[in-house]
Structures are given as structure tokens and as C-alpha cells.
C-alpha positions as CSV (number, residue, x, y, z in Angstrom):
1,M,4.9,23.2,8.3
2,G,3.1,26.4,7.4
3,F,1.1,24.7,4.7
4,W,-0.9,22.8,7.3
5,E,-1.6,25.6,9.7
6,N,-5.3,26.0,10.2
7,K,-6.0,23.3,7.5
8,R,-8.8,20.9,8.2
9,V,-7.9,17.5,6.7
10,L,-10.1,14.5,6.1
11,I,-8.3,11.2,5.8
12,T,-10.5,8.3,4.6
13,G,-8.9,5.1,5.6
14,G,-7.0,7.1,8.2
15,A,-7.3,4.3,10.8
16,G,-5.9,1.7,8.5
17,F,-2.3,0.6,7.7
18,L,-1.1,3.5,5.6
19,G,-3.6,6.0,7.0
20,S,-2.4,5.7,10.5
21,F,1.1,6.7,9.4
22,V,-0.2,9.6,7.3
23,A,-2.2,10.8,10.3
24,Q,0.9,10.6,12.5
25,R,3.0,12.5,10.0
26,L,0.3,15.2,9.9
27,K,0.5,15.5,13.7
28,D,4.3,15.8,13.4
29,R,3.6,18.7,11.0
30,A,1.5,20.4,13.6
31,C,-1.8,19.9,11.7
32,A,-4.3,20.1,14.5
33,N,-7.5,19.4,12.6
34,V,-7.5,15.8,11.3
35,F,-10.7,13.9,10.8
36,V,-10.5,10.1,10.6
37,P,-13.9,8.5,9.8
38,R,-14.4,4.9,10.8
39,S,-16.1,2.5,8.4
40,K,-18.7,1.3,10.9
41,E,-20.0,4.9,11.1
42,Y,-19.4,6.0,7.5
43,N,-19.9,3.4,4.8
44,L,-18.4,5.5,2.0
45,V,-19.8,3.2,-0.7
46,E,-23.1,4.9,0.1
47,M,-23.7,8.5,-1.0
48,E,-25.5,9.5,2.1
49,A,-22.5,8.5,4.2
50,V,-20.2,10.5,1.9
51,R,-22.3,13.6,2.3
52,R,-22.4,13.1,6.0
53,V,-18.6,12.7,6.4
54,Y,-18.2,16.0,4.5
55,R,-20.7,17.7,6.8
56,D,-19.1,16.4,9.9
57,S,-15.5,17.2,9.0
58,A,-15.8,20.3,6.8
59,P,-12.4,19.7,5.2
60,D,-10.1,21.9,3.3
61,I,-8.2,18.9,2.0
62,V,-9.2,15.3,1.5
63,I,-6.6,12.5,1.3
64,H,-8.6,9.5,0.0
65,L,-6.9,6.3,1.2
66,A,-10.0,4.1,1.9
67,A,-10.1,1.0,-0.3
68,R,-11.2,-2.5,-0.6
69,V,-7.9,-4.4,-1.0
70,G,-6.3,-7.8,-0.9
71,G,-3.8,-10.2,-2.5
72,I,-4.3,-12.3,-5.6
73,G,-6.6,-14.8,-3.8
74,A,-8.9,-12.1,-2.4
75,N,-9.0,-10.4,-5.8
76,Q,-10.0,-13.6,-7.6
77,A,-12.7,-14.3,-5.0
78,N,-14.2,-10.8,-5.0
79,P,-13.7,-9.1,-8.4
80,G,-17.2,-7.6,-8.4
81,R,-17.0,-6.3,-4.8
82,F,-13.5,-4.9,-5.3
83,F,-14.6,-3.1,-8.5
84,Y,-17.8,-1.7,-7.1
85,D,-16.7,-0.6,-3.6
86,N,-13.5,1.1,-4.8
87,L,-15.2,2.8,-7.7
88,M,-18.2,4.1,-5.7
89,M,-16.0,5.3,-2.8
90,G,-13.7,7.2,-5.0
91,V,-16.2,8.7,-7.4
92,Q,-18.5,9.9,-4.7
93,M,-15.8,11.3,-2.5
94,M,-14.4,13.3,-5.3
95,E,-17.8,14.5,-6.6
96,V,-19.0,15.7,-3.2
97,G,-15.7,17.3,-2.6
98,R,-16.2,19.3,-5.8
99,Q,-19.7,20.2,-4.8
100,V,-18.7,21.6,-1.4
101,G,-15.6,23.4,-2.8
102,I,-12.7,21.8,-1.0
103,E,-9.2,23.1,-1.8
104,K,-7.6,19.9,-2.8
105,F,-8.3,16.2,-3.3
106,V,-5.5,13.6,-3.1
107,A,-6.5,10.4,-4.8
108,I,-4.4,7.3,-4.1
109,G,-4.3,4.8,-7.0
110,T,-2.5,1.5,-7.3
111,I,0.3,-0.1,-9.2
112,C,-2.4,-2.7,-10.3
113,A,-3.7,0.0,-12.7
114,Y,-0.7,-0.5,-14.9
115,P,-0.9,-2.8,-18.0
116,K,0.1,-6.4,-17.4
117,F,3.2,-6.2,-19.6
118,T,4.4,-2.7,-18.9
119,P,8.1,-2.2,-19.7
120,V,10.2,-2.0,-16.6
121,P,10.6,0.5,-15.0
122,F,6.9,1.6,-15.2
123,K,6.6,5.1,-16.5
124,E,3.5,7.1,-15.9
125,E,3.2,7.6,-19.6
126,D,2.6,3.8,-20.0
127,L,-0.5,3.7,-17.9
128,W,-2.9,3.4,-20.8
129,N,-0.8,1.1,-23.0
130,G,-2.7,-2.2,-22.3
131,Y,-5.0,-4.1,-20.0
132,P,-4.1,-4.7,-16.3
133,E,-3.1,-8.2,-15.1
134,E,-6.3,-10.2,-15.0
135,T,-6.3,-11.4,-11.4
136,N,-6.6,-7.8,-10.1
137,A,-7.9,-5.9,-13.1
138,P,-11.3,-5.0,-11.7
139,Y,-9.6,-3.4,-8.6
140,G,-6.9,-1.7,-10.7
141,L,-9.4,-0.3,-13.2
142,A,-11.7,1.0,-10.5
143,K,-8.9,2.9,-8.9
144,K,-7.7,4.1,-12.3
145,M,-11.0,5.8,-12.9
146,L,-10.0,8.2,-10.1
147,L,-7.3,9.5,-12.5
148,V,-9.9,10.0,-15.3
149,Q,-12.3,11.8,-12.9
150,S,-9.5,14.0,-11.4
151,Q,-8.4,15.1,-14.8
152,A,-11.9,15.7,-16.1
153,Y,-12.9,17.7,-13.0
154,R,-9.7,19.8,-13.3
155,Q,-10.5,20.5,-16.9
156,Q,-14.2,21.4,-16.5
157,Y,-14.4,22.7,-12.9
158,G,-10.9,23.8,-12.1
159,F,-10.9,21.2,-9.3
160,N,-7.5,20.6,-7.7
161,A,-7.2,16.8,-7.6
162,I,-4.0,14.9,-7.8
163,Y,-3.4,11.2,-8.4
164,L,-0.6,9.1,-6.9
165,L,0.4,5.5,-7.8
166,P,2.1,3.8,-4.9
167,V,3.8,0.5,-5.3
168,N,3.3,-2.5,-2.9
169,L,3.6,-1.2,0.7
170,Y,5.0,-3.0,3.7
171,G,5.7,-2.2,7.3
172,P,4.5,-2.5,10.9
173,G,0.7,-2.7,11.2
174,D,0.3,-4.4,7.8
175,N,-2.6,-6.9,7.2
176,F,-1.3,-10.4,7.9
177,D,-4.7,-12.1,7.4
178,P,-3.9,-15.0,5.0
179,E,-7.4,-14.6,3.4
180,S,-6.7,-11.0,2.3
181,S,-3.1,-10.0,2.8
182,H,-0.7,-9.0,0.0
183,V,2.4,-11.0,-0.9
184,G,4.9,-9.4,1.6
185,P,2.9,-10.0,4.8
186,A,1.6,-13.3,3.5
187,L,5.2,-14.7,3.1
188,I,6.3,-13.2,6.4
189,K,3.4,-14.9,8.2
190,K,4.1,-18.3,6.6
191,I,7.8,-18.3,7.6
192,V,7.5,-16.7,11.0
193,D,4.6,-18.9,12.0
194,A,6.8,-21.9,11.4
195,M,9.5,-20.6,13.7
196,G,7.9,-21.0,17.1
197,G,8.0,-18.7,20.1
198,K,8.6,-15.0,20.1
199,E,11.8,-14.7,22.1
200,A,13.6,-17.4,20.2
201,T,12.6,-15.9,16.9
202,L,13.6,-12.3,17.8
203,Q,16.9,-13.6,19.1
204,R,17.6,-15.3,15.8
205,I,17.0,-11.9,14.1
206,H,18.9,-9.6,16.4
207,Q,21.6,-11.8,17.8
208,P,22.4,-14.3,15.0
209,D,26.0,-14.8,16.2
210,R,25.2,-15.5,19.8
211,P,26.1,-19.1,20.7
212,N,22.7,-20.4,21.6
213,R,20.7,-23.2,20.2
214,S,17.8,-20.9,19.3
215,N,20.0,-19.0,16.8
216,R,20.8,-22.0,14.7
217,L,19.1,-22.4,11.3
218,F,15.6,-23.5,11.9
219,R,14.2,-26.5,9.9
220,P,10.5,-27.2,10.6
221,D,9.1,-30.7,10.0
222,Q,6.5,-29.4,7.5
223,P,7.4,-27.6,4.3
224,I,6.1,-24.1,3.5
225,I,4.0,-23.8,0.3
226,V,4.3,-20.6,-1.7
227,W,2.0,-19.6,-4.6
228,G,3.5,-19.4,-8.1
229,T,6.9,-20.0,-9.6
230,G,8.8,-17.4,-7.6
231,K,9.9,-15.7,-10.9
232,A,7.6,-12.7,-10.7
233,T,9.2,-9.5,-9.4
234,R,7.8,-6.9,-7.0
235,E,8.9,-3.5,-5.7
236,F,8.2,-2.6,-2.0
237,L,7.9,0.8,-0.4
238,Y,8.1,1.1,3.4
239,V,4.9,2.5,4.8
240,E,6.5,5.5,6.5
241,D,8.2,6.5,3.3
242,A,4.8,6.2,1.5
243,A,3.2,8.5,4.1
244,E,5.9,11.1,3.7
245,G,5.5,11.0,-0.1
246,I,1.8,11.5,0.1
247,L,2.1,14.6,2.3
248,L,4.9,16.1,0.2
249,A,2.7,15.6,-2.9
250,T,-0.2,17.2,-1.0
251,E,2.0,20.2,-0.2
252,K,3.7,20.7,-3.5
253,H,2.1,18.9,-6.4
254,N,-0.8,20.6,-8.2
255,K,-0.8,19.1,-11.7
256,P,-3.1,16.6,-13.5
257,D,-0.4,14.1,-14.3
258,P,-0.2,10.9,-12.3
259,I,2.9,10.4,-10.2
260,N,4.5,7.1,-9.1
261,L,5.5,6.6,-5.5
262,G,8.0,3.8,-5.0
263,A,11.5,2.9,-4.0
264,G,12.9,2.2,-7.4
265,F,14.0,-1.5,-7.1
266,E,12.6,-4.9,-7.9
267,I,13.1,-8.3,-6.2
268,T,11.8,-11.7,-7.3
269,I,9.3,-13.4,-5.1
270,R,11.9,-16.2,-4.7
271,G,14.4,-13.6,-3.7
272,L,11.9,-12.2,-1.2
273,V,11.3,-15.6,0.4
274,E,15.1,-16.1,0.6
275,L,15.6,-12.7,2.2
276,I,12.9,-13.3,4.8
277,A,14.4,-16.7,5.6
278,K,17.9,-15.1,5.9
279,V,16.6,-12.4,8.3
280,I,15.2,-15.0,10.7
281,N,17.7,-17.8,10.1
282,F,15.1,-20.1,8.5
283,E,16.2,-23.1,6.5
284,G,13.1,-25.2,6.1
285,E,11.8,-26.7,2.9
286,I,9.9,-24.3,0.5
287,I,7.6,-25.8,-2.1
288,W,6.5,-23.6,-5.1
289,D,3.0,-24.3,-6.2
290,S,3.1,-23.4,-9.8
291,S,-0.6,-24.3,-10.3
292,K,-1.3,-20.9,-8.6
293,P,-0.9,-17.6,-10.5
294,D,2.2,-15.4,-10.3
295,G,0.2,-12.3,-10.9
296,Q,1.9,-9.5,-12.9
297,P,5.2,-10.8,-14.3
298,R,7.3,-7.7,-13.2
299,R,6.7,-4.6,-11.1
300,M,9.1,-1.7,-10.7
301,L,8.3,2.0,-10.9
302,D,10.2,4.9,-12.5
303,V,10.3,7.2,-9.5
304,S,12.1,10.1,-11.0
305,K,9.0,12.4,-11.4
306,A,8.2,12.2,-7.7
307,E,11.6,13.4,-6.8
308,K,11.5,16.1,-9.5
309,E,8.0,17.4,-8.7
310,F,7.9,17.4,-4.9
311,G,11.3,16.1,-3.7
312,F,10.3,12.6,-2.6
313,K,12.8,9.8,-2.4
314,A,12.4,6.7,-0.3
315,T,15.0,6.4,2.4
316,T,14.4,3.1,4.2
317,P,16.7,0.2,3.1
318,F,14.5,-2.8,2.3
319,E,16.2,-5.3,4.7
320,E,16.0,-2.8,7.5
321,G,12.3,-2.2,6.8
322,L,11.7,-5.9,6.6
323,K,13.3,-6.5,10.0
324,K,11.0,-3.9,11.5
325,T,8.0,-5.5,9.9
326,I,8.9,-9.0,11.1
327,D,9.6,-7.7,14.6
328,W,6.1,-6.0,14.7
329,Y,4.4,-9.2,13.4
330,I,6.1,-11.5,15.9
331,C,5.1,-9.2,18.9
332,A,1.6,-8.7,17.6
333,R,1.2,-12.5,17.0
334,E,2.2,-13.2,20.6
335,T,-0.4,-10.8,22.1
336,K,-3.4,-12.4,20.3
């Protein structure tokens, strides 16, 4: 707790999915000076806005979460924008932070920075052993440049920047927009939207043994179409665990080496669909559209360094976190 006393913290992207949980965890740590810029007031792709956000917040620590992100479809449709916006935001935020002499810069990378055929589990040492998966390479490489910049600035200027590599996140408040969401929320939306009303769906999840028609397996008239073959694997980290990992790294990690943040497991996309269906008692037809890309064949991180360097270990069981995420989406869907 003492680490945060009297610290002024700037969280870019602090109003977003992950950022809101990081901001809350900072409040729990009694950090009273947290500045969360909004994108409509500070377009961090522009240098003038970056300089202004530093003037307005006068931070000791910057946690750079702001990013232009999306799933496979969004990356395929916007490779140039994803590259440019993410590169410019990161490079300029770190450069001005160096110029004004902040104490620490926490750069958040992405698992998309890893080579397409990285051996599982992904070790930080493998980060440069190949080109990223093509559908999200521009985004992954733009975020990867923050590692190069952080190490170069540490070497030349003694600038304390660290670089974290989180795996796919999930949890309440995630982005469920089908045009830009990642695989987890996209699949939850497809299946839950086929289920009907809020009360019946929640009852299926939380009272599956209750003798009521609404708890029976649900079979919609129309099939659900899922991209790919279902064979690709992914790892998922609950958003609250990710927020805790970022703050532990901010408190305790002061080295140039990149560090993975993950839960240390993998599940196939087919297995993920089956698990979501199990949670909400769904037994509709699922069609796999193999004309669409799978993305990276496998994803699972070696998470041993995070535990060794700053004591981070994910604690939320995947099915438990999935239920919380589904509950949140069902309630949010009904309020729109």
C-alpha cells in the first residue's frame, strides 16, 4: 500500500474494459491521485494531446493501456489504422514521459506480438523468433515496438519502463460489439443472443436442476455460425486478475525483460463454444465456417516469470469467470 502513497498515476485507457479495473484496484490501494483521460478530450495519436495530458496530470507513473483493438475481422479490415494508432500512441506517450522525467512507465503489449508458430507454452525468450500471425501482425508489431523503445530508453536514458504481455482477457464490461470484439465475447454474444429473455437465461445458468421448462436444453431454430475450424487454442485471463498483475508489476518489477501475464492454460475454440453452451444449457446447432481464418494456431503463455519476479498468479477459475461474464452481458443486453 505504501508504494502508492502520494503517487500521481496516469492511466491511458483507464475508462475502458481493463483500465476501469486497474483504476478500481488503485483506489483499493488508497491511491488518491489517479488521472483517467477520455479519448474525446485527448486523442493520444496526436503529439499535442500527449503533451497536454502530461501537463494536466503531472504523473509520477504512467500505465499505458490505451489501444486500438479488435478481433480477427477488425484487424483484417483496419491493418493500417491499427498499426499507426497503436504505434503513435505508445511511442509518443513514452517519449514525452521521458522528457518530463516520470518515475516509471508501464507499457502493455499483447500476445499478438509473438511469432505465429511459437512453441507452447510461449516463453518470453521466443518473442523474436518469427513473424506474428498475419491477420493481426500490424497490431502486434506496433505494440511490440514499445518493448524496443522501453529497452532503448533504459539503456540510453536510464528510463524505468517495463513491458507486460497479457494474454486474451475476458470478464464483465468486455466489448461485445460483433464488429470489433475478440473471440470470447463474440462467442458469448452469439450463443446468449439465441437464448431469449434475461430471466430464463439466468435461471438456466444458476438453477440448472430446477424443474422448470426454462431450464431445459435450449435448441433455437437457426444454427449459430462460428468462424474457423474450432481447432485453434486460446488462453484467457480474467480481467480482475490482469489488473492485479499489472499493479504488482508496477510495484515490484524494474527490469528491461518482457513479462507474460496469463493463467497458464489453453482451450480450443471448439472447447470454448462447448463450455459456454454447457454453462447456459444450450444445445443448438453450431456450424463451423472453415472458409474463415482460425488466427494463430495455438496460444498459451509460460507464466512462471511473473510469479517469480513479482508474485503474480491468476486465481479466478475459468468457468467461474465465464459465468460472471455471461451474467454481466445478459443484464447489460436487457438494459439497452
